N, CA, C and O atoms as CSV, one atom per row, in Angstrom:
chain,resi,resn,atom,element,x,y,z
A,1,PRO,N,N,-9.073,14.012,-13.367
A,1,PRO,CA,C,-9.438,12.612,-13.151
A,1,PRO,C,C,-9.891,11.948,-14.451
A,1,PRO,O,O,-10.238,12.637,-15.410
A,2,PRO,N,N,-9.891,10.631,-14.486
A,2,PRO,CA,C,-10.407,9.935,-15.674
A,2,PRO,C,C,-11.882,10.280,-15.893
A,2,PRO,O,O,-12.570,10.723,-14.973
A,3,LYS,N,N,-12.350,10.075,-17.109
A,3,LYS,CA,C,-13.740,10.416,-17.449
A,3,LYS,C,C,-14.756,9.613,-16.641
A,3,LYS,O,O,-15.878,10.075,-16.434
A,4,TRP,N,N,-14.386,8.431,-16.188
A,4,TRP,CA,C,-15.330,7.596,-15.449
A,4,TRP,C,C,-15.402,7.952,-13.967
A,4,TRP,O,O,-16.171,7.336,-13.229
A,5,VAL,N,N,-14.615,8.938,-13.512
A,5,VAL,CA,C,-14.716,9.437,-12.136
A,5,VAL,C,C,-15.594,10.685,-12.183
A,5,VAL,O,O,-15.154,11.718,-12.687
A,6,PRO,N,N,-16.836,10.619,-11.666
A,6,PRO,CA,C,-17.801,11.701,-11.848
A,6,PRO,C,C,-17.689,12.850,-10.849
A,6,PRO,O,O,-18.638,13.619,-10.695
A,7,PHE,N,N,-16.562,12.982,-10.173
A,7,PHE,CA,C,-16.403,14.070,-9.209
A,7,PHE,C,C,-14.970,14.592,-9.277
A,7,PHE,O,O,-14.062,13.902,-9.740
A,8,GLU,N,N,-14.791,15.817,-8.808
A,8,GLU,CA,C,-13.454,16.402,-8.775
A,8,GLU,C,C,-12.635,15.721,-7.686
A,8,GLU,O,O,-13.143,15.414,-6.608
A,9,THR,N,N,-11.370,15.492,-7.985
A,9,THR,CA,C,-10.498,14.856,-7.003
A,9,THR,C,C,-9.046,15.232,-7.274
A,9,THR,O,O,-8.628,15.328,-8.428
A,10,PRO,N,N,-8.287,15.444,-6.215
A,10,PRO,CA,C,-6.858,15.687,-6.383
A,10,PRO,C,C,-6.063,14.381,-6.462
A,10,PRO,O,O,-4.850,14.399,-6.674
A,11,VAL,N,N,-6.748,13.252,-6.289
A,11,VAL,CA,C,-6.080,11.953,-6.295
A,11,VAL,C,C,-5.666,11.609,-7.718
A,11,VAL,O,O,-6.496,11.543,-8.625
A,12,ALA,N,N,-4.383,11.394,-7.893
A,12,ALA,CA,C,-3.858,11.033,-9.212
A,12,ALA,C,C,-2.482,10.408,-9.043
A,12,ALA,O,O,-1.728,10.756,-8.135
A,13,TYR,N,N,-2.177,9.482,-9.932
A,13,TYR,CA,C,-0.843,8.897,-9.955
A,13,TYR,C,C,0.042,9.690,-10.897
A,13,TYR,O,O,-0.418,10.229,-11.903
A,14,LYS,N,N,1.303,9.751,-10.558
A,14,LYS,CA,C,2.289,10.308,-11.481
A,14,LYS,C,C,2.608,9.220,-12.508
A,14,LYS,O,O,2.372,8.037,-12.261
A,15,LEU,N,N,3.145,9.626,-13.657
A,15,LEU,CA,C,3.398,8.674,-14.736
A,15,LEU,C,C,4.274,7.508,-14.270
A,15,LEU,O,O,3.977,6.354,-14.581
A,16,TYR,N,N,5.351,7.795,-13.528
A,16,TYR,CA,C,6.238,6.713,-13.093
A,16,TYR,C,C,5.516,5.769,-12.125
A,16,TYR,O,O,5.814,4.575,-12.096
A,17,GLU,N,N,4.564,6.293,-11.326
A,17,GLU,CA,C,3.804,5.432,-10.426
A,17,GLU,C,C,2.892,4.499,-11.221
A,17,GLU,O,O,2.762,3.320,-10.894
A,18,CYS,N,N,2.264,5.037,-12.266
A,18,CYS,CA,C,1.414,4.205,-13.132
A,18,CYS,C,C,2.229,3.086,-13.766
A,18,CYS,O,O,1.790,1.937,-13.817
A,19,ARG,N,N,3.416,3.432,-14.248
A,19,ARG,CA,C,4.268,2.409,-14.878
A,19,ARG,C,C,4.600,1.296,-13.894
A,19,ARG,O,O,4.529,0.115,-14.232
A,20,ASP,N,N,4.967,1.684,-12.663
A,20,ASP,CA,C,5.315,0.683,-11.655
A,20,ASP,C,C,4.124,-0.201,-11.305
A,20,ASP,O,O,4.265,-1.416,-11.163
A,21,ILE,N,N,2.950,0.413,-11.166
A,21,ILE,CA,C,1.751,-0.357,-10.831
A,21,ILE,C,C,1.424,-1.332,-11.946
A,21,ILE,O,O,1.195,-2.515,-11.691
A,22,PHE,N,N,1.398,-0.844,-13.187
A,22,PHE,CA,C,1.038,-1.719,-14.298
A,22,PHE,C,C,2.085,-2.793,-14.541
A,22,PHE,O,O,1.754,-3.908,-14.943
A,23,LYS,N,N,3.342,-2.461,-14.300
A,23,LYS,CA,C,4.385,-3.476,-14.444
A,23,LYS,C,C,4.121,-4.621,-13.468
A,23,LYS,O,O,4.314,-5.790,-13.803
A,24,GLY,N,N,3.677,-4.273,-12.251
A,24,GLY,CA,C,3.399,-5.292,-11.248
A,24,GLY,C,C,2.150,-6.095,-11.528
A,24,GLY,O,O,2.171,-7.322,-11.430
A,25,ILE,N,N,1.053,-5.426,-11.877
A,25,ILE,CA,C,-0.208,-6.160,-12.037
A,25,ILE,C,C,-0.329,-6.856,-13.381
A,25,ILE,O,O,-1.135,-7.776,-13.521
A,26,MET,N,N,0.447,-6.443,-14.368
A,26,MET,CA,C,0.371,-7.083,-15.680
A,26,MET,C,C,1.360,-8.238,-15.821
A,26,MET,O,O,1.291,-9.007,-16.780
A,27,ALA,N,N,2.277,-8.355,-14.866
A,27,ALA,CA,C,3.271,-9.426,-14.936
A,27,ALA,C,C,2.595,-10.776,-14.726
A,27,ALA,O,O,1.656,-10.900,-13.940
A,28,GLU,N,N,3.083,-11.773,-15.434
A,28,GLU,CA,C,2.549,-13.120,-15.244
A,28,GLU,C,C,3.073,-13.675,-13.932
A,28,GLU,O,O,4.235,-13.481,-13.576
A,29,THR,N,N,2.207,-14.358,-13.230
A,29,THR,CA,C,2.606,-14.938,-11.960
A,29,THR,C,C,3.073,-16.367,-12.186
A,29,THR,O,O,2.948,-16.902,-13.287
A,30,THR,N,N,3.606,-16.976,-11.151
A,30,THR,CA,C,4.083,-18.354,-11.277
A,30,THR,C,C,2.928,-19.347,-11.293
A,30,THR,O,O,3.096,-20.479,-11.747
A,31,GLU,N,N,1.766,-18.942,-10.808
A,31,GLU,CA,C,0.620,-19.850,-10.759
A,31,GLU,C,C,-0.208,-19.721,-12.028
A,31,GLU,O,O,-1.097,-18.872,-12.097
A,32,GLY,N,N,0.061,-20.535,-13.019
A,32,GLY,CA,C,-0.727,-20.553,-14.236
A,32,GLY,C,C,-0.431,-19.429,-15.201
A,32,GLY,O,O,-1.150,-19.262,-16.186
A,33,ASN,N,N,0.593,-18.662,-14.950
A,33,ASN,CA,C,0.965,-17.542,-15.817
A,33,ASN,C,C,-0.205,-16.608,-16.116
A,33,ASN,O,O,-0.363,-16.139,-17.243
A,34,ILE,N,N,-1.008,-16.346,-15.114
A,34,ILE,CA,C,-2.137,-15.422,-15.254
A,34,ILE,C,C,-1.757,-14.115,-14.568
A,34,ILE,O,O,-1.435,-14.114,-13.380
A,35,PRO,N,N,-1.791,-13.001,-15.299
A,35,PRO,CA,C,-1.471,-11.715,-14.656
A,35,PRO,C,C,-2.433,-11.421,-13.500
A,35,PRO,O,O,-3.603,-11.799,-13.548
A,36,ASP,N,N,-1.933,-10.750,-12.469
A,36,ASP,CA,C,-2.756,-10.427,-11.308
A,36,ASP,C,C,-4.012,-9.660,-11.684
A,36,ASP,O,O,-5.068,-9.869,-11.087
A,37,VAL,N,N,-3.907,-8.766,-12.678
A,37,VAL,CA,C,-5.077,-7.973,-13.069
A,37,VAL,C,C,-6.179,-8.881,-13.616
A,37,VAL,O,O,-7.357,-8.641,-13.349
A,38,ASP,N,N,-5.821,-9.911,-14.370
A,38,ASP,CA,C,-6.821,-10.849,-14.886
A,38,ASP,C,C,-7.412,-11.697,-13.761
A,38,ASP,O,O,-8.611,-11.974,-13.740
A,39,ARG,N,N,-6.563,-12.096,-12.840
A,39,ARG,CA,C,-7.022,-12.889,-11.693
A,39,ARG,C,C,-8.012,-12.058,-10.860
A,39,ARG,O,O,-9.068,-12.556,-10.471
A,40,MET,N,N,-7.666,-10.794,-10.589
A,40,MET,CA,C,-8.532,-9.929,-9.796
A,40,MET,C,C,-9.853,-9.649,-10.519
A,40,MET,O,O,-10.913,-9.649,-9.894
A,41,THR,N,N,-9.793,-9.413,-11.823
A,41,THR,CA,C,-11.004,-9.172,-12.607
A,41,THR,C,C,-11.936,-10.375,-12.533
A,41,THR,O,O,-13.147,-10.218,-12.377
A,42,GLY,N,N,-11.377,-11.568,-12.646
A,42,GLY,CA,C,-12.185,-12.782,-12.556
A,42,GLY,C,C,-12.822,-12.956,-11.193
A,42,GLY,O,O,-13.982,-13.354,-11.090
A,43,VAL,N,N,-12.069,-12.660,-10.150
A,43,VAL,CA,C,-12.598,-12.788,-8.792
A,43,VAL,C,C,-13.737,-11.797,-8.572
A,43,VAL,O,O,-14.779,-12.158,-8.026
A,44,ILE,N,N,-13.541,-10.545,-8.997
A,44,ILE,CA,C,-14.586,-9.531,-8.803
A,44,ILE,C,C,-15.833,-9.873,-9.609
A,44,ILE,O,O,-16.948,-9.771,-9.097
A,45,SER,N,N,-15.656,-10.278,-10.860
A,45,SER,CA,C,-16.836,-10.569,-11.686
A,45,SER,C,C,-17.587,-11.798,-11.184
A,45,SER,O,O,-18.797,-11.900,-11.389
A,46,GLY,N,N,-16.904,-12.726,-10.536
A,46,GLY,CA,C,-17.556,-13.920,-10.019
A,46,GLY,C,C,-18.072,-13.786,-8.598
A,46,GLY,O,O,-18.604,-14.745,-8.039
A,47,SER,N,N,-17.923,-12.611,-8.010
A,47,SER,CA,C,-18.343,-12.433,-6.621
A,47,SER,C,C,-19.734,-11.815,-6.526
A,47,SER,O,O,-20.227,-11.210,-7.478
A,48,ASP,N,N,-20.348,-11.978,-5.378
A,48,ASP,CA,C,-21.656,-11.367,-5.124
A,48,ASP,C,C,-21.517,-9.972,-4.528
A,48,ASP,O,O,-22.436,-9.158,-4.626
A,49,ALA,N,N,-20.377,-9.696,-3.914
A,49,ALA,CA,C,-20.141,-8.405,-3.273
A,49,ALA,C,C,-18.639,-8.165,-3.202
A,49,ALA,O,O,-17.838,-9.081,-3.388
A,50,ILE,N,N,-18.276,-6.928,-2.932
A,50,ILE,CA,C,-16.870,-6.557,-2.765
A,50,ILE,C,C,-16.708,-6.053,-1.337
A,50,ILE,O,O,-17.425,-5.150,-0.905
A,51,ILE,N,N,-15.774,-6.633,-0.617
A,51,ILE,CA,C,-15.483,-6.206,0.752
A,51,ILE,C,C,-14.110,-5.561,0.728
A,51,ILE,O,O,-13.153,-6.132,0.206
A,52,LEU,N,N,-14.020,-4.361,1.301
A,52,LEU,CA,C,-12.719,-3.700,1.299
A,52,LEU,C,C,-12.425,-3.038,2.632
A,52,LEU,O,O,-13.322,-2.714,3.411
A,53,ARG,N,N,-11.149,-2.854,2.860
A,53,ARG,CA,C,-10.670,-2.267,4.112
A,53,ARG,C,C,-10.702,-0.746,3.983
A,53,ARG,O,O,-9.706,-0.116,3.629
A,54,SER,N,N,-11.850,-0.179,4.272
A,54,SER,CA,C,-12.044,1.265,4.198
A,54,SER,C,C,-13.311,1.594,4.968
A,54,SER,O,O,-13.894,0.721,5.611
A,55,CYS,N,N,-13.741,2.850,4.908
A,55,CYS,CA,C,-14.993,3.241,5.550
A,55,CYS,C,C,-15.587,4.446,4.827
A,55,CYS,O,O,-14.878,5.221,4.186
A,56,TYR,N,N,-16.910,4.582,4.948
A,56,TYR,CA,C,-17.610,5.678,4.276
A,56,TYR,C,C,-17.102,7.041,4.735
A,56,TYR,O,O,-17.071,7.992,3.953
A,57,GLU,N,N,-16.704,7.136,5.999
A,57,GLU,CA,C,-16.243,8.422,6.527
A,57,GLU,C,C,-15.026,8.944,5.766
A,57,GLU,O,O,-14.845,10.157,5.655
A,58,TYR,N,N,-14.197,8.055,5.245
A,58,TYR,CA,C,-12.996,8.466,4.516
A,58,TYR,C,C,-13.191,8.499,3.006
A,58,TYR,O,O,-12.669,9.385,2.330
A,59,GLU,N,N,-13.932,7.548,2.482
A,59,GLU,CA,C,-13.961,7.381,1.027
A,59,GLU,C,C,-15.353,7.129,0.466
A,59,GLU,O,O,-15.518,6.263,-0.394
A,60,ALA,N,N,-16.352,7.863,0.931
A,60,ALA,CA,C,-17.737,7.617,0.507
A,60,ALA,C,C,-17.895,7.688,-1.008
A,60,ALA,O,O,-18.504,6.803,-1.608
A,61,LYS,N,N,-17.353,8.729,-1.629
A,61,LYS,CA,C,-17.514,8.882,-3.084
A,61,LYS,C,C,-16.852,7.738,-3.839
A,61,LYS,O,O,-17.402,7.246,-4.824
A,62,TRP,N,N,-15.677,7.312,-3.387
A,62,TRP,CA,C,-14.954,6.236,-4.064
A,62,TRP,C,C,-15.669,4.899,-3.880
A,62,TRP,O,O,-15.713,4.085,-4.803
A,63,ILE,N,N,-16.225,4.672,-2.699
A,63,ILE,CA,C,-16.954,3.429,-2.445
A,63,ILE,C,C,-18.203,3.369,-3.326
A,63,ILE,O,O,-18.509,2.328,-3.908
A,64,GLU,N,N,-18.919,4.488,-3.420
A,64,GLU,CA,C,-20.103,4.540,-4.284
A,64,GLU,C,C,-19.715,4.341,-5.750
A,64,GLU,O,O,-20.424,3.658,-6.490
A,65,LEU,N,N,-18.601,4.930,-6.172
A,65,LEU,CA,C,-18.131,4.758,-7.549
A,65,LEU,C,C,-17.821,3.286,-7.826
A,65,LEU,O,O,-18.211,2.756,-8.866
A,66,LEU,N,N,-17.131,2.635,-6.914
A,66,LEU,CA,C,-16.797,1.215,-7.078
A,66,LEU,C,C,-18.069,0.372,-7.194
A,66,LEU,O,O,-18.141,-0.552,-8.004
A,67,GLN,N,N,-19.063,0.701,-6.378
A,67,GLN,CA,C,-20.336,-0.023,-6.428
A,67,GLN,C,C,-21.026,0.194,-7.770
A,67,GLN,O,O,-21.566,-0.752,-8.344
A,68,ASN,N,N,-21.015,1.417,-8.277
A,68,ASN,CA,C,-21.635,1.712,-9.575
A,68,ASN,C,C,-20.883,1.050,-10.729
A,68,ASN,O,O,-21.506,0.544,-11.663
A,69,LEU,N,N,-19.559,1.051,-10.672
A,69,LEU,CA,C,-18.759,0.454,-11.747
A,69,LEU,C,C,-18.987,-1.050,-11.854
A,69,LEU,O,O,-19.082,-1.588,-12.957
A,70,HIS,N,N,-19.074,-1.728,-10.714
A,70,HIS,CA,C,-19.182,-3.193,-10.715
A,70,HIS,C,C,-20.611,-3.693,-10.554
A,70,HIS,O,O,-20.868,-4.890,-10.676
A,71,GLN,N,N,-21.546,-2.782,-10.279
A,71,GLN,CA,C,-22.959,-3.150,-10.135
A,71,GLN,C,C,-23.166,-4.278,-9.124
A,71,GLN,O,O,-23.898,-5.235,-9.376
A,72,LYS,N,N,-22.503,-4.140,-7.974
A,72,LYS,CA,C,-22.694,-5.090,-6.884
A,72,LYS,C,C,-22.393,-4.377,-5.577
A,72,LYS,O,O,-21.702,-3.358,-5.579
A,73,PRO,N,N,-22.894,-4.891,-4.464
A,73,PRO,CA,C,-22.670,-4.219,-3.182
A,73,PRO,C,C,-21.186,-4.135,-2.835
A,73,PRO,O,O,-20.420,-5.069,-3.065
A,74,VAL,N,N,-20.808,-2.997,-2.279
A,74,VAL,CA,C,-19.457,-2.814,-1.758
A,74,VAL,C,C,-19.595,-2.626,-0.254
A,74,VAL,O,O,-20.308,-1.734,0.206
A,75,ILE,N,N,-18.918,-3.461,0.496
A,75,ILE,CA,C,-19.042,-3.460,1.949
A,75,ILE,C,C,-17.711,-3.028,2.563
A,75,ILE,O,O,-16.761,-3.810,2.605
A,76,PRO,N,N,-17.643,-1.790,3.035
A,76,PRO,CA,C,-16.416,-1.368,3.710
A,76,PRO,C,C,-16.414,-1.908,5.143
A,76,PRO,O,O,-17.381,-1.716,5.881
A,77,VAL,N,N,-15.346,-2.573,5.529
A,77,VAL,CA,C,-15.280,-3.171,6.865
A,77,VAL,C,C,-14.544,-2.287,7.861
A,77,VAL,O,O,-14.270,-2.704,8.987
A,78,GLY,N,N,-14.226,-1.071,7.447
A,78,GLY,CA,C,-13.545,-0.155,8.349
A,78,GLY,C,C,-12.048,-0.347,8.302
A,78,GLY,O,O,-11.516,-1.187,7.576
A,79,VAL,N,N,-11.407,0.450,9.089
A,79,VAL,CA,C,-9.957,0.364,9.174
A,79,VAL,C,C,-9.650,-0.674,10.240
A,79,VAL,O,O,-9.883,-0.449,11.428
A,80,LEU,N,N,-9.129,-1.805,9.808
A,80,LEU,CA,C,-8.884,-2.906,10.733
A,80,LEU,C,C,-7.638,-2.645,11.568
A,80,LEU,O,O,-6.637,-2.150,11.051
A,81,PRO,N,N,-7.692,-2.969,12.842
A,81,PRO,CA,C,-6.505,-2.767,13.674
A,81,PRO,C,C,-5.418,-3.762,13.287
A,81,PRO,O,O,-5.717,-4.878,12.861
A,82,PRO,N,N,-4.172,-3.365,13.430
A,82,PRO,CA,C,-3.089,-4.298,13.114
A,82,PRO,C,C,-3.055,-5.431,14.133
A,82,PRO,O,O,-3.551,-5.294,15.251
A,83,LYS,N,N,-2.463,-6.551,13.729
A,83,LYS,CA,C,-2.349,-7.658,14.679
A,83,LYS,C,C,-1.388,-7.254,15.790
A,83,LYS,O,O,-0.481,-6.447,15.590
A,84,LEU,N,N,-1.605,-7.823,16.937
A,84,LEU,CA,C,-0.738,-7.508,18.063
A,84,LEU,C,C,0.631,-8.131,17.833
A,84,LEU,O,O,0.752,-9.326,17.565
A,85,GLU,N,N,1.625,-7.321,17.940
A,85,GLU,CA,C,2.995,-7.792,17.760
A,85,GLU,C,C,3.586,-8.137,19.125
A,85,GLU,O,O,3.095,-7.694,20.164
A,86,GLU,N,N,4.634,-8.924,19.095
A,86,GLU,CA,C,5.308,-9.219,20.350
A,86,GLU,C,C,5.966,-7.945,20.866
A,86,GLU,O,O,6.321,-7.056,20.091
A,87,LYS,N,N,6.119,-7.873,22.158
A,87,LYS,CA,C,6.778,-6.702,22.740
A,87,LYS,C,C,8.281,-6.892,22.624
A,87,LYS,O,O,8.814,-7.967,22.896
A,88,TYR,N,N,8.948,-5.827,22.216
A,88,TYR,CA,C,10.388,-5.903,22.008
A,88,TYR,C,C,11.178,-5.427,23.222
A,88,TYR,O,O,12.404,-5.336,23.169
A,89,GLU,N,N,10.489,-5.127,24.301
A,89,GLU,CA,C,11.157,-4.521,25.442
A,89,GLU,C,C,12.339,-5.331,25.958
A,89,GLU,O,O,13.366,-4.761,26.327
A,90,ASP,N,N,12.205,-6.637,25.987
A,90,ASP,CA,C,13.236,-7.443,26.626
A,90,ASP,C,C,14.010,-8.348,25.678
A,90,ASP,O,O,14.841,-9.136,26.129
A,91,THR,N,N,13.759,-8.257,24.380
A,91,THR,CA,C,14.471,-9.149,23.474
A,91,THR,C,C,15.884,-8.639,23.231
A,91,THR,O,O,16.146,-7.439,23.314
A,92,ASP,N,N,16.786,-9.559,22.931
A,92,ASP,CA,C,18.170,-9.177,22.647
A,92,ASP,C,C,18.253,-8.245,21.449
A,92,ASP,O,O,19.051,-7.307,21.433
A,93,THR,N,N,17.416,-8.511,20.439
A,93,THR,CA,C,17.438,-7.667,19.238
A,93,THR,C,C,17.095,-6.232,19.600
A,93,THR,O,O,17.823,-5.309,19.234
A,94,TRP,N,N,15.984,-6.032,20.319
A,94,TRP,CA,C,15.577,-4.672,20.668
A,94,TRP,C,C,16.600,-4.013,21.585
A,94,TRP,O,O,16.901,-2.831,21.420
A,95,LEU,N,N,17.132,-4.748,22.538
A,95,LEU,CA,C,18.107,-4.155,23.453
A,95,LEU,C,C,19.355,-3.683,22.714
A,95,LEU,O,O,19.910,-2.638,23.054
A,96,SER,N,N,19.809,-4.439,21.700
A,96,SER,CA,C,20.989,-3.998,20.946
A,96,SER,C,C,20.661,-2.787,20.073
A,96,SER,O,O,21.488,-1.885,19.935
A,97,ILE,N,N,19.465,-2.757,19.482
A,97,ILE,CA,C,19.059,-1.592,18.682
A,97,ILE,C,C,18.948,-0.366,19.580
A,97,ILE,O,O,19.428,0.712,19.231
A,98,LYS,N,N,18.316,-0.533,20.734
A,98,LYS,CA,C,18.141,0.582,21.663
A,98,LYS,C,C,19.494,1.103,22.140
A,98,LYS,O,O,19.692,2.314,22.239
A,99,ALA,N,N,20.414,0.208,22.431
A,99,ALA,CA,C,21.748,0.638,22.872
A,99,ALA,C,C,22.434,1.448,21.777
A,99,ALA,O,O,23.059,2.472,22.056
A,100,TRP,N,N,22.317,0.990,20.527
A,100,TRP,CA,C,22.928,1.731,19.416
A,100,TRP,C,C,22.282,3.108,19.277
A,100,TRP,O,O,22.984,4.111,19.144
A,101,LEU,N,N,20.945,3.164,19.307
A,101,LEU,CA,C,20.247,4.450,19.194
A,101,LEU,C,C,20.642,5.393,20.328
A,101,LEU,O,O,20.873,6.581,20.103
A,102,ASP,N,N,20.717,4.859,21.541
A,102,ASP,CA,C,21.079,5.692,22.691
A,102,ASP,C,C,22.495,6.241,22.591
A,102,ASP,O,O,22.806,7.267,23.194
A,103,SER,N,N,23.360,5.562,21.830
A,103,SER,CA,C,24.751,6.020,21.716
A,103,SER,C,C,24.944,7.079,20.626
A,103,SER,O,O,26.036,7.632,20.491
A,104,GLN,N,N,23.893,7.367,19.848
A,104,GLN,CA,C,24.004,8.345,18.758
A,104,GLN,C,C,23.745,9.759,19.276
A,104,GLN,O,O,23.061,9.961,20.280
A,105,LYS,N,N,24.315,10.736,18.557
A,105,LYS,CA,C,24.080,12.137,18.906
A,105,LYS,C,C,22.605,12.475,18.685
A,105,LYS,O,O,21.948,11.892,17.822
A,106,THR,N,N,22.098,13.413,19.464
A,106,THR,CA,C,20.720,13.875,19.312
A,106,THR,C,C,20.505,14.412,17.902
A,106,THR,O,O,21.346,15.139,17.371
A,107,LYS,N,N,19.380,14.052,17.303
A,107,LYS,CA,C,18.972,14.484,15.963
A,107,LYS,C,C,19.923,14.017,14.859
A,107,LYS,O,O,20.021,14.661,13.814
A,108,SER,N,N,20.620,12.907,15.083
A,108,SER,CA,C,21.538,12.403,14.052
A,108,SER,C,C,21.018,11.134,13.373
A,108,SER,O,O,21.672,10.606,12.473
A,109,VAL,N,N,19.861,10.643,13.791
A,109,VAL,CA,C,19.303,9.416,13.233
A,109,VAL,C,C,17.980,9.746,12.546
A,109,VAL,O,O,17.150,10.476,13.088
A,110,VAL,N,N,17.796,9.197,11.345
A,110,VAL,CA,C,16.547,9.377,10.608
A,110,VAL,C,C,15.854,8.023,10.521
A,110,VAL,O,O,16.467,7.023,10.146
A,111,HIS,N,N,14.579,8.001,10.870
A,111,HIS,CA,C,13.792,6.768,10.762
A,111,HIS,C,C,12.972,6.844,9.482
A,111,HIS,O,O,12.220,7.798,9.284
A,112,VAL,N,N,13.109,5.852,8.614
A,112,VAL,CA,C,12.358,5.796,7.363
A,112,VAL,C,C,11.466,4.565,7.417
A,112,VAL,O,O,11.941,3.454,7.650
A,113,SER,N,N,10.167,4.771,7.200
A,113,SER,CA,C,9.217,3.667,7.260
A,113,SER,C,C,8.334,3.680,6.026
A,113,SER,O,O,7.874,4.740,5.601
A,114,PHE,N,N,8.093,2.513,5.447
A,114,PHE,CA,C,7.270,2.412,4.247
A,114,PHE,C,C,5.914,1.778,4.530
A,114,PHE,O,O,5.111,1.615,3.612
A,115,GLY,N,N,5.646,1.423,5.769
A,115,GLY,CA,C,4.385,0.771,6.077
A,115,GLY,C,C,4.437,-0.697,5.691
A,115,GLY,O,O,5.479,-1.208,5.281
A,116,SER,N,N,3.311,-1.361,5.823
A,116,SER,CA,C,3.291,-2.803,5.586
A,116,SER,C,C,2.946,-3.181,4.151
A,116,SER,O,O,3.081,-4.345,3.774
A,117,GLU,N,N,2.504,-2.225,3.348
A,117,GLU,CA,C,2.067,-2.568,1.997
A,117,GLU,C,C,3.020,-2.094,0.912
A,117,GLU,O,O,2.979,-2.611,-0.205
A,118,ALA,N,N,3.867,-1.134,1.207
A,118,ALA,CA,C,4.802,-0.625,0.200
A,118,ALA,C,C,5.992,-1.569,0.103
A,118,ALA,O,O,6.557,-1.982,1.116
A,119,LYS,N,N,6.359,-1.901,-1.111
A,119,LYS,CA,C,7.519,-2.761,-1.332
A,119,LYS,C,C,8.420,-2.086,-2.364
A,119,LYS,O,O,8.363,-2.414,-3.550
A,120,PRO,N,N,9.257,-1.138,-1.911
A,120,PRO,CA,C,10.126,-0.437,-2.865
A,120,PRO,C,C,11.102,-1.400,-3.531
A,120,PRO,O,O,11.565,-2.363,-2.921
A,121,SER,N,N,11.402,-1.119,-4.789
A,121,SER,CA,C,12.386,-1.924,-5.512
A,121,SER,C,C,13.782,-1.571,-5.006
A,121,SER,O,O,13.955,-0.588,-4.286
A,122,GLN,N,N,14.769,-2.368,-5.382
A,122,GLN,CA,C,16.136,-2.088,-4.965
A,122,GLN,C,C,16.589,-0.740,-5.515
A,122,GLN,O,O,17.284,0.005,-4.825
A,123,THR,N,N,16.205,-0.420,-6.746
A,123,THR,CA,C,16.560,0.875,-7.341
A,123,THR,C,C,15.965,2.016,-6.524
A,123,THR,O,O,16.641,3.009,-6.257
A,124,GLU,N,N,14.696,1.877,-6.125
A,124,GLU,CA,C,14.061,2.922,-5.315
A,124,GLU,C,C,14.742,3.054,-3.957
A,124,GLU,O,O,14.943,4.168,-3.473
A,125,LEU,N,N,15.099,1.929,-3.337
A,125,LEU,CA,C,15.805,1.982,-2.057
A,125,LEU,C,C,17.156,2.665,-2.201
A,125,LEU,O,O,17.562,3.444,-1.338
A,126,ASN,N,N,17.856,2.370,-3.304
A,126,ASN,CA,C,19.145,3.024,-3.550
A,126,ASN,C,C,18.978,4.530,-3.683
A,126,ASN,O,O,19.780,5.295,-3.148
A,127,GLU,N,N,17.935,4.962,-4.397
A,127,GLU,CA,C,17.674,6.393,-4.579
A,127,GLU,C,C,17.352,7.067,-3.244
A,127,GLU,O,O,17.822,8.171,-2.968
A,128,ILE,N,N,16.552,6.396,-2.427
A,128,ILE,CA,C,16.213,6.945,-1.110
A,128,ILE,C,C,17.466,7.054,-0.252
A,128,ILE,O,O,17.685,8.068,0.410
A,129,ALA,N,N,18.285,6.006,-0.264
A,129,ALA,CA,C,19.526,6.027,0.514
A,129,ALA,C,C,20.443,7.150,0.046
A,129,ALA,O,O,21.030,7.860,0.863
A,130,LEU,N,N,20.566,7.310,-1.264
A,130,LEU,CA,C,21.402,8.389,-1.799
A,130,LEU,C,C,20.853,9.747,-1.369
A,130,LEU,O,O,21.616,10.624,-0.965
A,131,GLY,N,N,19.538,9.925,-1.454
A,131,GLY,CA,C,18.925,11.182,-1.026
A,131,GLY,C,C,19.177,11.467,0.439
A,131,GLY,O,O,19.436,12.610,0.816
A,132,LEU,N,N,19.104,10.427,1.279
A,132,LEU,CA,C,19.375,10.611,2.702
A,132,LEU,C,C,20.837,10.969,2.943
A,132,LEU,O,O,21.142,11.815,3.784
A,133,GLU,N,N,21.740,10.326,2.208
A,133,GLU,CA,C,23.163,10.639,2.355
A,133,GLU,C,C,23.456,12.083,1.976
A,133,GLU,O,O,24.285,12.743,2.602
A,134,LEU,N,N,22.766,12.572,0.940
A,134,LEU,CA,C,23.006,13.933,0.465
A,134,LEU,C,C,22.331,14.989,1.336
A,134,LEU,O,O,22.671,16.169,1.247
A,135,SER,N,N,21.386,14.584,2.171
A,135,SER,CA,C,20.655,15.583,2.973
A,135,SER,C,C,21.419,15.976,4.227
A,135,SER,O,O,20.943,16.802,5.005
């Protein structure tokens, strides 16, 4: 871990992950050409507290570290439930997807999900697709 992390941890980014993250946060945005990292730094330094979507049960050491680094209260609000989505049971879209899935051979379909926060690049999607084709 970095020297400023005072505890042992297996959490670490691979070099290519660091490059992707920094490429994203250091890029200038369309609003005032201010990189996201500068915008976030300004917001944190001008705030009275930091509220984040986490909980002590999962990340107590990290929450305490964040509080020590920024010298302000960190308030974990827990793991928030997702918003209720519409039910797809009767929509034409779901019925056509279900019909297609039902027509496939058993164990011949792979479901790939990235969650709501991951936004793979086109190159990454191509690599994943190629890997799936080769498997």
